[in-house]
C-alpha angles and dihedrals in degrees: 000000000000113000111231095226137106112259127219089219090065097052130091101230099176111143092349125131102248120189113194120194109209133172103240095155094140129165113262130196127178090353096305133102109254097193121022098186094116092045092051090049090055096045098087092055094048094044092048092053092047092048089053089061095254122152093240123208116178121205127195144150127229126198123326108294125170110266115250094023125096111227116188090204088064098040116127091225092110089049091052090051092048092047090050089055096044095045095042091228137084115280104184120201112237111207102184094038097151087068100034125103122241122275122251121278110287093016127120129211131177118222117221119261107309089210090070087071118093110243099025098116093041092051092239110202094218092053091045091053091048091053093045090053091063094067147049091204128029114203117198105202100146105105089169091066099033091105091063123080099213135146094262096043106032112010094050090052088054095056107028116107089241127013121192142158122257125228094260093054092046090050093051094050094045091051092049092046091051089053096044113025103046106001128176107249143274095046113201120193124193113200116180133166142118099270137041089201092066091051103036093119096045093049095048091043095049092047088073097041107044135056098222127025113195112197121204141186121001089349090063091047091056091049090050092050088050088059091052098259116147107243094183114205094344129135108266138137116244092189090058097057094101091052090046090053092049091051091049092046092056097247092137098041146319098275115136108240110201119200128206118269094193133024143197112233138182138177092242144339094261114142095247096048119122121215124234127203115234128185116232108278093027097084110127126222092254095045123109114207103227105162144004116267126247096260091053092045090053091049092051091046088056091053091049091047092061097039122120092199132018130196117188127188118156136009124266096228146007091292094172088073111070093220091057102037103085095086095053091042092054090048091049092050092046092050089049092049096045115108087217125098108270130194123183128189142167130069099266092046092051090049090051097051090047092050091051096044099239102113094111092051096056109095093227131003112200121219092207130089109175093021091051090053095045093050090049088055089056094251122150113245109227095219090053093046092055090049090053090048090052094048 
C-alpha cells in the first residue's frame, strides 16, 4: 500500500529550515542515556537532512514534565550529548529555541524538551503556529508519538509551509501495513501484559484479524480463570472474566486462542525464589503463575515456526527474573527463527528481545508503544491523518 503523504526523501532540502519531530524519549540514568535504540532509529533521517544541506532543527519530548517549568531531570542535554557521539558531529542543545535563529546549512541542533512549552499537550494553536514559523519544511518522523494530536506532532503539521513524513515514520507504517493489510497467512499474534483491561481493544480487534492469538502474562491468567482453572495467588482480573469468556468463545472473531498446558510458578518474585513447573490444574492456592511451562513454550514455538506473519506485543512471563524467563526466551528465539515476517513493539517486548539477543533477527522492531497498539487496532493516527490532509 502506498501511503498518501509527502515524503522527506522526495524533497530538495538544500538551505531550507527543516524541523524534524523525533521520538528521542530515551531512559536516562546519572545524566547519561541508558538505551540509545530510539536515537539510533532516528539517526538516518537526521543525517540525511544534514547531508542534503538543510538547516536541521530536531524536536523531541522527554518524560512527563510540568508545562511551563524547566526541570533539569527532563532536559534533553544527555540526548544532545548522545547524538553528538552517534553522529560524530556537534549537536548543540538550544534552550530558547522558539526565539532562536536557524542553524547554518548542514548543521544540526536539538531543541530543548518540547513538553516544557505551555500548550504542547493540548495542541494549542498559538504554540503550533509559533513552531511552524520556525521552518520551511516540517518532517514528522516520530511514530512513537503519532497517536497524539499535540502541538509538535499535529498542530505544526497544519501550519508549516510543507509537512511531510520522515523515513522512520514511513518505515514503521509500511511494516505495519504489511503485517495487517495483506499479510502472509497464518497470522500469529502474541499479546502479553499484566492486565486484560489495558488491552481490551487490541485483543478484541486482533481476534478478527489474526489466525492465532497467543495470550501471555496476567492476560493468560485471566483467560485461564475464565475457564475455571485455579490460578492460585496469581495476578488476574476477576472483573474481566466475562470478556475473557467471550474472547475464548469466539465472540470477537475466529482466531484460535491457545492456553498454557503447563506453567512455572513461585511463591513470590523475590530474588532468591526458585520456580516450579506445574501442570494445568495442579496450581496451588499460594502459587503465583510467573511463566509458561516448557511444554507450552514448545507448542507456541511450533505455531510461530509455521507462521506467515507474526505480531508481538508483550512478554509471556516475568522475563526479568531468571527463574521465569525461559518462556519468553523460547518465544523470542522462535519469532527470530521463523521464516515469516515478524514485527515487535512495546517497551517490554523490546527489552526482552534485546535481553535474549534476537533484535537483529526480528523483521521489524517498532519504536512505538501506544502508537503501535492503536495502529494494530485499526485506529487512525492523528499525526498521520494531518500529513495525508496536507499532501
